[in-house]
C-alpha positions as CSV (number, residue, x, y, z in Angstrom):
1,M,0.0,0.0,0.0
2,K,1.4,3.4,-1.1
3,I,1.9,6.4,1.1
4,N,1.8,9.9,-0.4
5,I,2.8,12.9,1.6
6,S,2.3,16.3,0.0
7,N,3.5,19.6,1.4
8,L,3.0,18.4,5.0
9,H,3.2,21.1,7.7
10,Y,2.6,20.6,11.4
11,S,3.0,22.7,14.5
12,Y,2.4,21.7,18.1
13,P,0.5,24.1,20.4
14,G,2.6,27.2,21.1
15,E,3.7,27.5,17.5
16,I,6.4,24.9,17.7
17,K,7.1,24.0,14.1
18,A,7.7,20.3,13.7
19,L,7.3,19.7,10.0
20,S,7.8,22.2,7.2
21,G,6.7,21.2,3.7
22,V,7.5,17.5,3.7
23,N,7.0,15.7,0.4
24,I,7.6,11.9,0.4
25,C,6.2,9.0,-1.6
26,I,6.7,5.5,-0.2
27,E,5.8,2.7,-2.6
28,T,4.1,-0.6,-1.7
29,S,6.4,-3.1,0.0
30,E,9.3,-0.7,0.5
31,L,11.7,-1.0,3.4
32,V,12.2,2.6,4.6
33,A,14.2,4.0,7.6
34,I,13.7,7.5,8.8
35,I,16.6,9.0,10.7
36,G,17.6,12.3,12.3
37,Q,18.5,13.8,15.6
38,N,16.0,14.3,18.4
39,G,13.5,17.0,17.4
40,A,14.1,16.4,13.7
41,G,10.4,15.4,13.2
42,K,10.7,11.7,12.8
43,T,7.9,10.6,15.3
44,T,5.7,13.6,14.3
45,L,5.9,12.5,10.7
46,V,5.0,8.8,11.2
47,K,2.2,9.7,13.6
48,H,0.5,11.3,10.6
49,F,0.5,7.9,8.8
50,N,-2.2,6.5,11.1
51,G,-4.0,9.6,12.0
52,L,-2.6,10.1,15.5
53,L,-1.7,13.6,14.2
54,L,-3.4,15.5,11.3
55,P,-1.7,18.0,9.0
56,N,-2.1,21.7,9.7
57,D,-1.5,22.0,5.9
58,G,-0.9,19.5,3.1
59,K,-2.1,15.9,2.7
60,V,-1.2,12.4,3.8
61,I,-2.7,9.7,1.6
62,I,-2.6,6.1,2.7
63,G,-3.6,4.0,-0.3
64,D,-6.6,5.9,-1.5
65,W,-7.5,7.3,1.9
66,D,-6.9,10.9,3.0
67,T,-6.1,10.7,6.7
68,K,-8.2,13.7,7.4
69,E,-11.3,11.8,6.3
70,H,-10.8,8.6,8.3
71,T,-10.6,7.9,12.0
72,V,-7.6,6.4,13.8
73,A,-9.6,3.2,14.3
74,K,-10.2,2.9,10.5
75,L,-6.6,3.7,9.7
76,S,-5.4,1.0,12.1
77,A,-6.6,-1.6,9.6
78,R,-4.0,-0.2,7.2
79,V,-1.1,1.0,9.4
80,G,0.2,-0.9,12.4
81,Y,2.4,1.1,14.8
82,V,4.8,-0.6,17.3
83,F,5.6,2.0,19.9
84,Q,9.1,2.4,21.2
85,N,8.0,1.6,24.8
86,P,5.9,-1.6,24.7
87,D,4.3,-0.7,28.1
88,E,2.4,2.0,26.2
89,Q,0.4,-0.6,24.3
90,L,0.1,-3.7,26.4
91,F,-2.9,-4.1,28.7
92,K,-4.2,-7.7,28.6
93,R,-3.5,-10.3,31.3
94,N,-1.9,-12.9,29.0
95,V,0.2,-12.8,25.9
96,Y,-2.3,-14.7,23.7
97,D,-5.2,-12.3,24.6
98,E,-2.9,-9.3,23.9
99,I,-2.0,-10.6,20.5
100,S,-5.5,-11.5,19.5
101,F,-7.0,-8.2,20.6
102,G,-6.1,-6.3,17.4
103,P,-7.5,-8.8,14.9
104,K,-10.7,-9.2,17.0
105,N,-11.1,-5.4,17.1
106,L,-10.8,-5.3,13.3
107,G,-13.6,-7.9,13.0
108,F,-11.6,-10.9,11.7
109,S,-13.4,-14.2,11.7
110,E,-12.4,-16.7,14.5
111,P,-10.4,-18.9,12.1
112,D,-8.5,-15.9,10.8
113,I,-7.9,-14.6,14.3
114,E,-6.4,-17.9,15.3
115,S,-4.3,-18.2,12.2
116,H,-2.9,-14.6,12.4
117,V,-2.2,-15.0,16.1
118,E,-0.3,-18.3,15.7
119,D,1.7,-16.8,12.8
120,A,2.7,-13.8,14.9
121,I,3.6,-16.0,17.9
122,Q,5.8,-18.2,15.8
123,L,7.5,-15.2,14.0
124,T,8.3,-13.6,17.4
125,D,9.4,-16.8,19.2
126,L,6.7,-16.3,21.8
127,D,5.4,-19.9,21.8
128,N,6.6,-20.6,25.4
129,Y,5.0,-17.4,26.7
130,R,1.5,-17.5,25.2
131,N,-0.1,-17.9,28.7
132,S,2.2,-15.5,30.5
133,N,1.2,-12.1,31.8
134,P,3.2,-9.6,29.6
135,Y,4.3,-7.7,32.7
136,D,5.9,-10.8,34.1
137,L,8.2,-10.9,31.1
138,S,11.5,-9.1,30.6
139,P,11.6,-5.8,28.5
140,T,13.0,-7.8,25.6
141,W,10.0,-10.2,25.5
142,R,7.5,-7.4,26.2
143,K,8.9,-5.8,23.0
144,M,8.2,-9.1,21.2
145,V,4.6,-9.2,22.5
146,A,4.1,-5.6,21.3
147,I,5.4,-6.5,17.8
148,A,3.3,-9.7,17.7
149,S,0.2,-7.7,18.6
150,I,0.7,-5.6,15.5
151,I,1.8,-8.4,13.2
152,A,-1.4,-10.3,14.0
153,M,-3.5,-7.4,12.6
154,D,-2.1,-8.1,9.2
155,T,-1.8,-4.5,8.2
156,P,-0.2,-3.7,4.8
157,I,2.0,-1.1,6.5
158,V,4.0,-1.7,9.7
159,I,5.9,1.0,11.6
160,F,8.6,0.3,14.1
161,D,9.5,3.2,16.5
162,E,13.1,2.8,17.7
163,P,12.8,-1.0,17.6
164,T,16.4,-1.8,18.8
165,T,16.5,0.6,21.8
166,G,17.4,-1.4,24.9
167,Q,17.6,-4.7,23.0
168,D,20.5,-7.1,23.1
169,A,22.3,-8.5,20.0
170,V,20.1,-11.6,19.9
171,N,16.9,-9.6,19.9
172,V,18.2,-7.1,17.4
173,E,18.8,-10.0,15.1
174,R,15.3,-11.4,15.8
175,I,13.8,-8.0,14.9
176,A,15.8,-7.9,11.7
177,R,14.5,-11.3,10.8
178,I,10.9,-10.1,11.5
179,V,11.4,-7.0,9.3
180,H,12.6,-9.2,6.4
181,T,9.8,-11.7,6.8
182,L,7.2,-9.0,6.7
183,H,8.8,-7.6,3.6
184,L,8.8,-11.0,1.9
185,H,5.0,-11.0,2.6
186,G,4.6,-7.8,0.7
187,K,4.3,-5.4,3.7
188,T,5.6,-1.9,3.6
189,V,7.9,-1.7,6.6
190,I,9.0,1.7,8.1
191,T,11.3,2.3,11.0
192,I,12.3,5.5,12.8
193,S,15.6,4.9,14.6
194,H,18.9,6.3,15.9
195,D,20.5,3.0,15.2
196,I,22.1,3.8,11.8
197,D,23.9,0.4,11.6
198,F,20.5,-1.4,11.9
199,C,18.9,0.9,9.3
200,A,21.7,0.5,6.8
201,E,21.8,-3.3,7.1
202,N,18.1,-3.9,7.0
203,F,16.4,-1.1,5.0
204,K,16.8,-0.3,1.4
205,R,15.9,3.4,1.6
206,I,16.8,6.0,4.2
207,I,15.2,9.3,4.7
208,A,17.1,11.8,6.9
209,L,15.1,14.6,8.5
210,S,16.5,17.8,9.9
211,K,14.5,20.6,11.5
212,G,11.3,19.2,10.1
213,K,12.5,19.0,6.5
214,V,13.8,16.2,4.3
215,L,17.6,16.5,4.2
216,L,18.4,13.3,2.3
217,D,16.2,10.6,0.7
218,G,17.5,7.8,-1.4
219,P,19.0,4.3,-1.5
220,S,20.7,3.4,1.8
221,R,24.1,3.1,0.3
222,E,23.9,6.6,-1.2
223,V,22.6,8.2,1.9
224,I,25.2,6.8,4.3
225,A,27.9,8.0,1.9
226,E,26.8,11.6,2.6
227,V,29.1,11.9,5.6
228,D,29.1,15.7,5.8
229,L,25.4,16.1,5.4
230,L,24.7,13.4,8.0
231,S,27.0,15.0,10.4
232,S,24.9,18.2,10.3
233,T,22.1,16.0,11.8
234,Y,24.5,14.6,14.4
235,V,24.2,11.2,12.7
236,E,27.3,9.2,11.9
237,P,27.4,6.6,9.1
238,P,27.6,3.0,10.2
239,Q,30.8,1.7,11.7
240,L,31.6,-0.5,8.8
241,T,31.0,2.4,6.4
242,R,33.4,4.6,8.3
243,L,36.0,1.9,8.5
244,G,35.6,1.2,4.8
245,F,36.2,4.8,3.9
246,R,39.4,4.9,6.0
247,L,40.6,1.8,4.2
248,G,40.0,3.5,0.9
249,F,36.9,1.8,-0.3
250,P,35.4,3.5,-3.4
251,I,31.8,2.9,-2.2
252,A,29.9,3.0,1.1
253,V,29.4,-0.5,2.5
254,S,26.5,-1.2,4.9
255,N,27.0,-4.8,6.0
256,Q,29.6,-7.4,6.7
257,D,29.3,-9.1,3.3
258,E,29.8,-5.9,1.4
259,F,32.7,-4.9,3.6
260,L,34.5,-8.3,3.1
261,N,33.8,-8.1,-0.7
262,E,35.4,-4.7,-1.0
263,L,38.3,-5.7,1.2
264,Q,38.9,-8.8,-0.9
265,Q,39.0,-6.7,-4.1
266,I,41.6,-4.4,-2.6
267,V,43.7,-7.3,-1.5
268,D,43.4,-8.9,-5.0
269,K,44.3,-5.7,-6.7
270,R,47.4,-5.2,-4.6
271,S,48.4,-8.9,-5.2
272,D,48.2,-8.3,-8.9
273,Q,50.5,-5.3,-8.6
274,I,53.2,-7.3,-6.8
């Protein structure tokens, strides 16, 4: 499902300008990361996708729906939002009920509810916790419950707000696997994050915001190569990208495979010169 944002302006009470003329088009099944320093407008922007915020000026179109013409409840069938803090969206007494709440609220049939809940449980590795109270679980597993509750709603668009914050390496890898599985199922997956390494490794497009405006927007490899512009947003390129540039790589690398491939080419070239 496509997202079209045209000349979006938004100010909070007190004339605090958060977004200034944002124009973005996100195609169906894209993997998009939105980055920028605190106050750049990232969260304000994505809260327009499901109607939590409405434009002061401009338009946000989700598929063929103008967000100004539909309620948050209606938009929740199209846009699933995983909050940064899972405690803000968990309220049921056991994991299974928590995950099934969304599809029930959307009016799914009982067989579909069961199917979607089971798929979400398996994807998030929650099988051993289905009867647990979410608040008896560690923050890591509460995050998985929050993610599963959105996955079970089967929305065409899924948004992750700072998904790796406070997560260990094992869970970051689990979240990356979830992102790619959703993408394989045709979902549009969007994240807002300060974790540039996670974004570069798992998202094909990066949008960098600065002071409520789009500073950079393009393929991840091209955006992370813009070292000077990124530094103006207090965002550094991924560690492997920076190391690659120091070693003389001609392109920006975003993951281990790309790094090793470029390193091997340099080694082979030097061997040929000997």
